[in-house]
C-alpha positions in Angstrom: -22.2 6.0 3.9 -20.5 8.4 1.4 -17.1 7.5 1.0 -13.9 9.9 0.8 -11.9 7.4 -1.1 -11.8 4.0 -2.7 -9.0 1.8 -1.2 -7.8 -1.8 -2.9 -5.0 -3.8 -3.0 -2.9 -6.7 -1.1 -3.3 -7.4 2.5 -1.4 -4.1 3.6 -4.4 -2.2 2.2 -6.3 -3.6 5.3 -4.1 -1.9 7.7 -4.8 1.4 5.7 -8.1 0.9 6.1 -8.0 0.6 9.8 -5.9 3.6 10.1 -8.2 5.6 7.9 -11.0 4.8 10.1 -9.3 5.8 13.0 -8.6 9.4 11.7 -11.8 10.0 10.3 -11.5 9.1 6.6 -14.4 7.1 5.2 -13.3 4.1 3.0 -14.8 2.1 0.3 -13.0 -1.2 -0.2 -10.0 -2.7 1.4 -7.6 -5.8 0.8 -8.8 -7.9 -2.1 -6.2 -10.6 -2.1 -3.0 -11.5 -0.1 0.4 -9.9 -1.7 2.1 -13.1 -2.8 -0.9 -13.8 -4.9 -0.2 -10.9 -7.1 3.0 -12.7 -8.0 1.2 -15.4 -9.6 -1.6 -15.9 -12.5 -4.5 -14.9 -9.7 -5.6 -11.8 -11.5 -5.5 -10.5 -15.1 -5.6 -7.0 -16.6 -6.9 -6.0 -20.1 -7.8 -2.2 -21.0 -10.8 -3.8 -22.9 -12.0 -5.8 -19.9 -10.4 -4.2 -16.7 -9.3 -6.1 -13.8 -10.2 -9.9 -13.6 -9.6 -12.5 -10.8 -9.4 -16.2 -11.1 -10.2 -16.4 -7.1 -14.1 -15.9 -6.5 -13.5 -14.6 -3.0 -11.1 -11.8 -4.7 -14.1 -11.2 -7.4 -16.4 -10.9 -4.6 -14.5 -8.4 -2.5 -13.8 -6.3 -5.4 -17.6 -6.2 -6.4 -18.6 -5.5 -2.8 -15.8 -2.6 -2.7 -17.3 -1.2 -6.1 -20.8 -1.2 -4.8 -19.9 0.6 -1.7 -18.3 3.3 -3.9 -21.6 3.3 -6.2 -19.7 1.8 -9.3 -20.1 -1.4 -11.1 -16.5 -1.2 -12.6 -13.2 -0.3 -11.2 -12.9 2.4 -14.2 -16.4 3.9 -13.1 -15.0 5.0 -9.7 -15.3 8.6 -9.3 -13.5 8.6 -5.9 -9.8 9.1 -5.4 -8.1 5.8 -5.7 -5.6 4.7 -2.8 -3.9 1.3 -3.6 -0.6 -0.8 -2.3 -0.5 -2.5 -5.9 2.8 -2.4 -7.5 4.9 -2.4 -4.4 4.5 -6.4 -3.7 8.3 -6.9 -4.2 9.1 -9.3 -1.3 9.7 -12.5 -3.4 11.5 -10.2 -6.1 13.8 -8.8 -3.4 14.6 -12.3 -2.0 15.1 -13.6 -5.5 17.6 -10.7 -6.2 19.4 -10.6 -3.0 20.2 -14.1 -3.1 22.3 -14.0 -6.1 22.9 -10.2 -6.7 24.4 -7.2 -5.0 24.5 -3.5 -5.9 27.7 -3.2 -4.1 31.0 -3.8 -6.0 32.6 -5.7 -3.2 35.2 -8.4 -4.3 34.7 -10.2 -1.0 31.2 -10.9 -2.0 30.3 -14.0 -3.9 27.1 -12.5 -5.4 27.3 -10.8 -8.9 27.1 -7.1 -9.3 23.5 -6.1 -10.5 23.0 -2.7 -12.5 20.0 -0.1 -11.8 19.1 -0.9 -15.3 18.7 -4.4 -15.0 16.8 -4.1 -11.7 14.7 -1.7 -13.9 14.1 -4.6 -16.5 12.8 -6.9 -13.5 10.4 -4.4 -12.2 9.1 -4.0 -15.5 8.7 -7.7 -16.1 7.0 -8.5 -12.8 5.4 -5.1 -11.8 4.5 -3.9 -15.3 0.7 -5.2 -15.3 0.2 -3.6 -12.1 1.4 -0.3 -13.0 -0.2 -0.4 -16.1 -3.8 -1.0 -14.6 -2.7 2.1 -12.3 -1.9 4.3 -15.3 -4.9 3.0 -17.0 -7.1 4.3 -14.3 -5.2 7.6 -14.2 -5.2 8.0 -17.9 -9.1 7.5 -17.6 -9.3 10.6 -15.2 -8.9 9.0 -11.8 -6.8 10.4 -9.2 -4.5 7.4 -8.1 -2.2 7.4 -5.0 0.2 4.4 -4.6 1.2 3.8 -1.1 4.4 1.8 0.0 3.8 -1.0 2.4 6.4 -1.2 5.2 10.1 -2.1 4.5 11.2 -5.3 5.9 14.1 -6.6 3.8 17.4 -6.4 5.3 19.1 -5.3 2.2 18.2 -1.5 2.6 20.2 -0.4 -0.6 18.2 -2.9 -2.9 14.9 -2.0 -1.4 15.6 1.6 -1.7 16.5 1.1 -5.4 13.6 -1.0 -6.1 11.2 1.7 -4.4 12.6 4.2 -6.5 12.3 2.4 -9.7 8.5 1.5 -8.8 8.1 5.2 -7.9 9.7 6.5 -11.0 7.3 4.2 -13.0 4.4 5.1 -11.3 4.8 8.9 -11.9 5.5 8.1 -15.4 2.0 6.6 -15.6 0.3 9.8 -13.7 0.3 8.0 -10.5 1.1 9.7 -7.2 3.2 8.0 -4.6 3.1 8.3 -0.8 6.0 6.3 0.8 6.0 6.0 4.6 9.4 4.6 4.6 11.4 7.5 5.5 9.8 7.8 9.0 8.8 4.1 9.5 12.2 2.2 8.6 14.6 1.6 11.3 18.5 1.2 10.8 18.3 -2.5 10.1 16.0 -1.8 7.1 12.7 -2.9 8.8 9.8 -1.2 10.7 10.5 0.6 13.6 9.0 -1.1 16.7 6.5 1.5 17.3 4.8 0.6 13.9 5.1 -3.1 14.2 2.1 -5.3 14.5 3.9 -7.9 16.7 1.4 -8.0 19.4 -0.9 -9.6 16.6 1.8 -12.2 15.9 2.2 -10.2 12.6 5.8 -9.6 11.6 5.1 -8.4 8.0 2.3 -5.6 8.4 2.3 -2.5 10.1 -0.1 -1.8 13.0 -3.1 0.8 13.0 -0.6 3.5 14.0 1.3 2.8 10.9 -2.0 2.9 8.8 -3.1 6.2 10.3 0.3 8.0 9.7 0.4 6.8 6.2 -3.3 7.7 5.6 -2.8 10.9 7.0 -0.3 11.6 4.4 -2.5 10.4 1.6 -5.3 12.8 3.0 -2.8 15.7 2.9 -2.0 14.8 -0.8 -5.6 14.8 -1.7 -6.6 17.7 0.2 -8.8 15.8 2.5 -9.8 16.6 6.1 -9.2 14.3 9.0 -10.6 14.3 12.6 -7.2 13.3 14.6 -5.5 16.1 16.1 -1.8 16.3 14.7 -0.5 15.7 18.3 -2.2 12.3 18.4 0.0 11.1 15.5 3.0 12.5 17.1 3.7 8.9 19.1 2.2 5.7 19.4 1.1 6.1 22.8 -0.6 9.4 21.9 -2.2 7.4 19.0 -3.3 4.7 21.1 -4.9 7.1 23.5 -6.7 8.9 21.0 -8.2 5.6 19.5 -9.3 4.3 22.9 -11.1 7.6 23.3 -12.9 7.3 20.1 -13.9 3.8 20.6 -15.5 4.5 24.0 -17.4 7.3 22.5 -18.5 5.2 19.5 -19.7 2.8 21.9 -21.5 5.2 24.1 -23.4 6.5 20.9 -24.3 3.1 19.7 -25.7 2.1 23.2 -27.9 5.5 23.2 
């Protein structure tokens, strides 16, 4: 298989991979390690050594993804690179929200926090990941950072952190695609049609979310997709298209 793009990141990358398959994008890679591990010392990045993992399973996944892309090192990938890394902010948001607020409310017992202070937190917690993406971009790669679903009830804080990450990514030559404007409800969480709740999952988006997000990535990269625009217009239309595609694939496989 000749891939259209290289995908790597946290568990949200797995949903993007599934969505990409439905809309006709050929993907090398996928999820390497669950998001919360990117908050720990489970990985290391050094410009002279690239990306390394303490977890052997993550290393194996990265090596398999690289092999599928015809590369032995991340910096040798010659496909557009799509990632979710840099937006692993759930733990950060929880920590900040418990003690701080962006609103100057005398009735709120939490301390006011400035945008500058939030920027310093993002630099400390997400700087290494964003530096990795910037390093790839500086080496000539086209790098697209996709924001995962919003799921934090403090919408102003989530929006501020997303803007900071987006600004820092752009400063490093990384493009940003955010599904949040169309996928986030008034409560600051995923709209019901994009939830993966039928799988018992309250964190990730469903295949429809992944398809919509990857369609935006494809548009940004100038890549063609095989799904008609009307099949992305609603969850029901998408599900009908996906079911037809699965039936056609099963018939082709059975001969």
